[in-house]
C-alpha positions in Angstrom: 0.0 0.0 0.0 1.3 3.4 -1.0 0.5 6.3 1.5 0.9 10.0 0.9 1.6 11.6 4.3 1.0 15.4 4.6 1.4 17.9 7.4 1.8 21.5 8.4 2.3 23.2 5.0 0.0 23.0 2.0 2.2 21.7 -0.8 2.1 24.0 -3.9 2.4 20.9 -6.2 -0.7 19.5 -4.7 -2.8 22.6 -4.5 -1.6 25.7 -6.4 -0.2 23.6 -9.3 -2.3 20.5 -8.8 -2.3 17.8 -11.4 -4.4 14.8 -10.5 -1.8 12.5 -12.0 0.3 13.2 -8.9 -2.1 11.1 -6.9 -1.8 8.1 -9.2 -0.7 5.0 -7.4 -1.6 6.5 -4.0 -3.9 4.3 -1.9 -4.3 6.4 1.2 -3.7 10.1 2.1 -2.7 10.6 5.7 -2.9 14.1 7.2 -0.9 14.7 10.4 -2.4 18.1 11.2 -2.2 21.8 10.8 -3.5 21.9 7.3 -6.4 24.0 6.0 -9.7 21.9 5.9 -10.3 23.3 2.4 -7.0 21.7 1.3 -8.0 18.3 2.6 -11.5 18.7 1.0 -9.9 19.7 -2.3 -7.5 16.7 -2.3 -10.3 14.1 -1.5 -12.3 15.5 -4.5 -9.8 14.0 -6.9 -8.9 11.0 -4.9 -10.6 7.6 -4.8 -9.1 6.2 -1.6 -9.7 7.4 2.0 -8.1 10.6 3.4 -7.4 10.0 7.1 -6.5 12.8 9.5 -5.6 13.7 13.0 -5.8 17.2 14.5 -2.9 19.6 14.7 -2.6 22.1 17.5 -3.8 24.8 15.1 -6.9 22.9 13.9 -9.6 24.4 16.2 -11.1 25.6 12.9 -12.1 22.0 12.1 -14.8 22.4 14.7 -16.7 24.8 12.5 -15.3 23.7 9.1 -14.4 20.0 9.1 -12.8 18.7 6.0 -15.5 17.2 3.8 -15.2 13.6 2.8 -12.4 12.8 5.1 -12.1 10.4 8.0 -10.9 11.4 11.5 -8.9 8.6 13.2 -8.4 10.3 16.5 -8.3 7.8 19.4 -9.2 4.9 17.2 -7.9 2.2 14.9 -9.0 2.3 11.3 -8.3 -0.6 9.0 -8.1 -0.3 5.2 -7.1 -3.1 2.9 -5.7 -4.9 5.9 -3.5 -2.1 7.1 -4.2 -0.8 10.6 -3.9 3.0 11.2 -4.2 4.5 14.7 -4.3 8.3 15.5 -3.5 10.6 18.4 -3.4 14.2 17.3 -2.5 17.4 19.1 0.6 18.9 20.6 2.1 19.6 24.0 0.0 22.2 25.9 1.8 25.5 25.7 -1.3 27.9 25.6 -5.1 27.6 25.4 -6.3 25.4 22.6 -8.6 22.4 22.0 -5.9 20.1 20.7 -3.1 20.6 23.2 -2.3 18.2 26.0 0.0 17.7 29.0 2.1 14.6 29.1 -0.4 13.1 31.6 -3.4 13.9 29.4 -1.7 12.2 26.4 -0.8 9.3 28.6 -4.5 8.8 29.4 -5.5 9.0 25.7 -2.9 6.5 24.8 -4.0 4.2 27.6 -7.5 4.2 26.1 -6.1 3.3 22.7 -4.2 0.3 23.9 -7.2 -2.1 24.1 -8.3 -0.9 20.6 -4.9 -1.8 19.2 -4.9 -5.1 20.9 -8.4 -5.8 19.6 -7.0 -5.1 16.1 -4.1 -7.4 16.8 -1.6 -4.6 16.4 -1.1 -1.4 14.5 0.9 -0.8 11.3 0.8 3.0 11.1 0.6 5.2 14.2 -0.2 8.7 13.2 0.2 11.8 15.4 0.8 15.5 15.0 3.5 15.9 17.6 6.7 13.8 17.6 7.6 11.2 20.1 9.6 12.5 23.1 13.3 12.7 22.3 12.8 11.4 18.7 12.6 14.4 16.3 11.2 16.9 18.8 12.7 20.2 19.5 13.7 22.3 22.6 10.9 24.4 24.1 7.6 23.3 25.4 5.6 23.9 22.2 7.7 21.3 20.2 8.4 18.8 23.0 7.3 15.3 22.0 5.0 12.9 24.0 6.4 10.1 26.1 3.2 8.1 25.5 4.2 7.7 21.8 7.5 6.1 22.8 5.6 3.7 25.0 3.2 2.8 22.1 6.1 2.3 19.7 8.0 0.1 22.1 4.9 -2.0 23.0 3.4 -2.5 19.5 6.3 -2.0 17.1 4.3 -0.4 14.3 6.0 -0.4 10.9 5.7 3.4 10.9 5.2 6.3 13.3 4.2 9.4 11.2 4.1 12.9 12.7 4.3 16.5 11.8 4.5 19.7 14.0 8.3 20.2 13.7 8.7 22.0 10.4 11.7 20.7 8.5 12.5 24.2 7.2 13.2 25.3 10.8 16.5 23.4 10.5 17.8 22.2 7.1 20.0 19.6 8.7 17.1 17.9 10.5 16.6 14.4 9.2 13.1 13.5 7.9 13.5 9.8 8.8 14.6 8.2 12.0 14.2 4.7 13.4 13.4 3.2 16.8 13.7 -0.6 16.9 11.5 -2.0 14.1 9.7 1.3 13.6 10.5 3.8 11.0 9.7 7.4 12.2 8.9 9.9 9.5 8.3 13.6 9.7 5.5 14.2 7.2 6.1 18.0 6.8 4.5 19.1 3.6 4.4 15.7 1.9 6.1 12.3 1.9 5.2 9.0 0.2 5.9 5.7 1.9 4.8 2.1 1.4 3.4 -0.3 4.0 2.5 -3.9 3.6 -0.5 -5.5 5.3 0.4 -7.8 8.1 0.9 -11.4 7.2 -1.8 -13.7 8.6 
């Protein structure tokens, strides 16, 4: 399965200079937050697979203008063609906002997700807005990652952990891809395509 991950910055090649051939071969679009709902609605108009999303810390606007035709995977496991996606959006709480959490609050959200992952017999793609603590996060409270994500990665070994929030243009030397054990960790800033295989039965 080929997945187009997007986050934080609307790609000009997918919006301003859109050519639907750029979505050929893509099976799933996965938004990791902080993107205009109109952008997601636009993409899904030309796309035949599901567009899945989690909230970014700037996505309070989704309450009034949700992205049409898209599927929110917050706090749940969504299976498509055998591939299991789970989502935990939002960032560290650094000011008022609907999609910001303390470490403790995210711990509780993750704890509720554990039995859902177990019921699905695992997870292949764990999607978040914020990074995992100490793995691609940045100094300062606003861009600190969540410890709960590290626990989920270590417990369930998803093939991928996909996040946004930390813009790659902040630091041109920042790697897009990292690894922790069996899990490939990808910063989805703007856009990135990856492939994931359904679990073997």
